[in-house]
C-alpha positions as CSV (number, residue, x, y, z in Angstrom):
1,M,-3.1,11.6,22.4
2,A,-4.7,14.7,20.9
3,N,-7.8,12.9,19.6
4,D,-10.1,15.2,17.8
5,K,-13.0,13.1,16.6
6,R,-15.5,14.4,14.1
7,R,-17.6,13.3,11.3
8,S,-15.9,13.8,7.9
9,A,-17.9,15.7,5.4
10,G,-16.4,13.7,2.7
11,K,-13.3,11.9,1.5
12,A,-10.8,13.5,-0.7
13,G,-9.4,10.9,-3.1
14,T,-6.0,10.1,-4.4
15,S,-4.9,7.3,-6.6
16,G,-2.2,6.1,-4.4
17,K,-1.7,2.2,0.4
18,A,-0.5,2.3,2.7
19,G,-0.3,-0.4,0.5
20,P,1.0,-1.9,3.5
21,S,-0.4,-4.5,2.2
22,D,-2.1,-5.8,2.0
23,K,-1.3,-2.2,3.0
24,A,-1.9,1.6,2.9
25,R,-3.8,2.6,0.6
26,K,-4.3,4.0,-0.5
27,G,-7.1,6.1,-4.0
28,G,-5.3,4.2,-2.1
29,A,-3.1,-0.2,0.4
30,A,-1.5,0.2,1.3
31,G,-1.4,-1.6,1.7
32,K,-0.4,0.6,3.5
33,P,-0.7,1.9,3.3
34,G,-3.4,4.0,-0.7
35,K,-6.4,4.2,-2.9
36,A,-7.6,5.8,-5.9
37,A,-10.5,5.9,-7.8
38,A,-10.4,5.3,-11.5
39,T,-11.6,2.1,-13.0
40,A,-9.4,0.5,-15.5
41,T,-10.7,-0.8,-18.8
42,A,-9.5,-3.8,-20.8
43,A,-8.6,-1.4,-23.6
44,G,-5.4,-0.3,-22.0
45,P,-3.6,0.9,-18.9
46,D,-5.1,3.7,-16.9
47,P,-2.6,6.5,-16.4
48,A,-3.8,6.8,-12.9
49,Q,-2.9,3.2,-12.2
50,A,0.7,3.3,-13.2
51,S,3.2,5.2,-15.3
52,N,6.7,4.6,-16.6
53,A,7.8,6.3,-13.4
54,P,8.2,3.4,-10.9
55,A,6.2,3.2,-7.7
56,A,9.5,2.7,-5.9
57,T,11.2,6.0,-5.4
58,D,14.8,4.6,-5.2
59,D,14.8,1.1,-6.5
60,G,12.0,1.0,-9.1
61,A,14.3,-0.8,-11.6
62,D,14.8,-3.6,-9.2
63,L,11.3,-3.7,-7.9
64,A,9.5,-4.1,-11.2
65,P,10.8,-7.5,-12.1
66,V,10.3,-8.8,-8.6
67,V,6.6,-7.7,-8.6
68,G,6.2,-9.1,-12.1
69,G,7.6,-12.5,-11.2
70,N,5.5,-12.7,-8.1
71,L,2.4,-11.6,-9.9
72,R,2.8,-14.2,-12.6
73,R,3.5,-17.0,-10.1
74,L,0.5,-16.1,-7.9
75,R,-1.8,-15.7,-10.8
76,T,-1.0,-18.9,-12.5
77,R,-1.0,-20.8,-9.2
78,R,-4.7,-19.8,-8.9
79,G,-5.5,-20.7,-12.5
80,L,-6.4,-17.1,-13.4
81,S,-6.0,-15.6,-16.8
82,L,-4.9,-12.0,-17.2
83,E,-8.5,-11.2,-18.3
84,K,-10.0,-12.9,-15.2
85,L,-7.6,-11.1,-12.9
86,A,-8.4,-7.8,-14.6
87,Q,-12.1,-8.3,-14.0
88,G,-11.5,-9.2,-10.3
89,S,-9.1,-6.4,-9.5
90,G,-10.2,-3.5,-11.6
91,V,-6.7,-3.2,-13.1
92,S,-6.7,-3.4,-16.9
93,R,-5.4,-6.5,-18.7
94,A,-2.8,-4.4,-20.5
95,M,-1.4,-3.0,-17.3
96,L,-1.3,-6.4,-15.7
97,G,0.7,-7.7,-18.7
98,Q,3.1,-4.8,-18.4
99,I,3.6,-5.5,-14.7
100,E,4.2,-9.2,-15.3
101,L,6.8,-8.4,-17.9
102,G,8.6,-6.0,-15.5
103,Q,7.9,-3.1,-17.8
104,S,6.0,-1.1,-15.2
105,A,6.2,-0.8,-11.4
106,P,2.7,-0.3,-10.0
107,T,1.6,2.3,-7.5
108,I,0.5,1.4,-4.0
109,T,-3.1,1.6,-5.1
110,V,-2.7,-0.9,-8.0
111,L,-0.7,-3.3,-5.7
112,H,-3.5,-3.3,-3.2
113,K,-6.1,-4.0,-5.9
114,I,-4.2,-6.9,-7.3
115,A,-3.4,-8.3,-3.8
116,R,-7.1,-8.2,-2.9
117,A,-8.1,-10.0,-6.1
118,L,-5.4,-12.7,-5.4
119,D,-6.4,-12.8,-1.7
120,V,-2.8,-12.1,-0.5
121,P,-1.3,-9.2,1.4
122,Y,0.4,-6.8,-1.0
123,A,3.8,-7.6,0.6
124,A,3.5,-11.0,-1.1
125,L,4.0,-9.2,-4.4
126,L,7.3,-7.7,-3.2
127,S,8.9,-10.8,-1.7
128,S,12.3,-12.0,-2.8
129,S,14.5,-14.8,-1.6
130,G,16.3,-14.3,1.6
131,S,18.9,-16.0,3.8
132,S,19.1,-17.4,7.3
133,G,20.6,-15.5,10.3
134,P,20.4,-11.8,11.0
135,Q,19.2,-9.7,8.0
136,L,20.4,-6.2,7.8
137,L,18.1,-4.0,5.8
138,R,20.1,-1.1,4.4
139,A,18.1,2.1,3.8
140,T,19.8,2.3,0.4
141,D,18.3,-1.0,-0.5
142,A,14.8,-0.3,0.8
143,K,11.7,-1.1,-1.3
144,I,9.8,2.2,-1.3
145,L,6.3,2.5,-2.8
146,T,4.5,5.7,-3.6
147,N,1.0,6.8,-4.7
148,H,0.3,8.3,-8.1
149,D,1.5,11.9,-7.1
150,R,4.3,10.7,-4.8
151,S,2.8,12.6,-1.8
152,F,2.6,9.3,0.1
153,S,5.3,6.7,0.5
154,S,5.6,3.4,2.3
155,R,8.9,1.7,3.1
156,A,9.0,-1.9,4.3
157,L,11.1,-2.4,7.4
158,F,11.0,-6.1,7.3
159,P,12.1,-8.9,4.9
160,F,9.4,-10.4,2.7
161,D,10.8,-13.9,2.4
162,K,9.5,-15.5,5.5
163,P,5.9,-16.4,6.7
164,R,4.6,-13.8,9.1
165,R,1.6,-12.3,10.7
166,V,3.2,-8.9,11.4
167,E,4.6,-6.3,9.1
168,F,6.4,-3.0,9.9
169,Y,6.4,0.1,7.7
170,E,7.7,3.7,7.7
171,L,5.1,6.0,6.1
172,R,5.6,9.5,4.9
173,L,2.8,11.9,3.8
174,A,3.5,15.3,2.3
175,A,1.9,18.5,3.6
176,G,-1.7,18.5,2.4
177,G,-1.5,15.0,1.2
178,V,-4.3,12.4,1.4
179,E,-4.0,8.7,1.1
180,Q,-7.2,6.6,0.8
181,A,-7.1,3.0,1.9
182,D,-9.6,0.3,1.1
183,A,-10.5,-2.3,3.8
184,H,-7.9,-4.9,4.5
185,A,-8.7,-8.6,5.0
186,P,-11.0,-9.3,8.0
187,G,-9.1,-9.4,11.3
188,T,-6.3,-7.1,10.1
189,T,-5.2,-4.4,12.6
190,E,-3.0,-1.3,12.2
191,N,-1.0,0.2,15.1
192,L,0.3,3.6,14.0
193,V,2.5,6.1,15.7
194,V,3.3,9.6,14.5
195,T,6.9,10.7,15.0
196,G,6.7,14.0,13.1
197,G,4.0,16.3,11.8
198,T,0.3,16.0,12.2
199,L,-2.1,13.3,11.0
200,D,-5.9,13.2,10.6
201,M,-6.7,9.5,10.6
202,E,-10.1,8.7,9.3
203,I,-11.6,5.3,10.1
204,A,-15.0,4.4,8.7
205,G,-15.9,8.1,8.5
206,E,-14.6,9.2,12.0
207,V,-11.5,11.4,12.2
208,H,-8.8,11.3,14.9
209,R,-6.2,14.0,15.1
210,L,-2.7,12.8,16.0
211,G,0.4,14.8,16.7
212,A,4.0,13.7,17.2
213,G,4.2,11.0,19.8
214,D,0.5,10.0,19.5
215,S,-0.5,6.5,18.4
216,I,-3.6,4.7,17.4
217,L,-4.7,1.1,17.1
218,F,-7.6,0.2,14.9
219,E,-9.3,-2.6,13.0
220,A,-8.2,-2.0,9.4
221,D,-10.9,-4.2,7.7
222,V,-12.9,-1.0,7.0
223,P,-12.1,1.9,4.6
224,H,-9.6,4.4,6.2
225,A,-7.6,7.4,5.1
226,Y,-4.5,9.2,6.1
227,R,-4.6,13.0,5.8
228,N,-1.9,15.6,6.6
229,P,-3.5,18.9,7.5
230,G,-0.2,20.6,8.3
231,K,2.4,22.5,6.4
232,A,5.2,19.9,7.1
233,E,5.7,16.3,6.2
234,T,4.1,13.7,8.5
235,V,6.3,10.7,9.4
236,M,4.6,7.6,10.8
237,Y,5.5,4.0,11.7
238,L,3.0,1.3,11.2
239,V,2.7,-2.2,12.5
240,M,0.2,-4.3,10.6
241,T,-1.1,-7.5,12.1
242,Y,-3.0,-10.1,10.1
243,A,-5.4,-12.7,11.4
244,Q,-3.6,-15.4,9.4
245,E,0.0,-16.0,8.5
246,V,1.1,-14.5,5.2
247,G,4.1,-14.8,3.0
């Protein structure tokens, strides 16, 4: 693996993570994988947190009610008011209300913030009922999340409806794109392989250069970032493993 390690002079921010879950992050989790920066106020939704354009690139209309229902269920199960969740997540009360009503599909960054506040992987906010036996996941039916500027996308390659410790994602990062990811839950690991393009993977301030065919395994309970230094899209596949079963 071409592994160019160097100290990063600084982190460029996006408002998008990876995220996988809990991911990607990113200004953004992802969780993953993405993570932004602006702090929401109780006065109203921050345009950097969400917009009327859904986080899902293809199925936002279907994703919004699923996320809204899961958010309401997880929040009420924990006895949290919208105000308390807003304080714990940094997402405005107004935005949380819109998400619960299915009026807005959040970005990867917002999903990760909410998931961390609820102490669940962000995939738990995307789960829907499933069936027994083989489950065929059509590309046309995929849940695809993006960051605020749509330079980073995360597509789940697994069903959300069963308990699990492992999740599998396809990640895409546009040329020049950056996706910031907050630390995942303790014990979370990411195993990433690049199948196209170039990636600068920053982990706790140290940068690793990966090309097509290169892979990296790291503990993801520290801040990390995905950067595309090239002129073509970077395509990656990510396996996230949690210390405890989720879902």
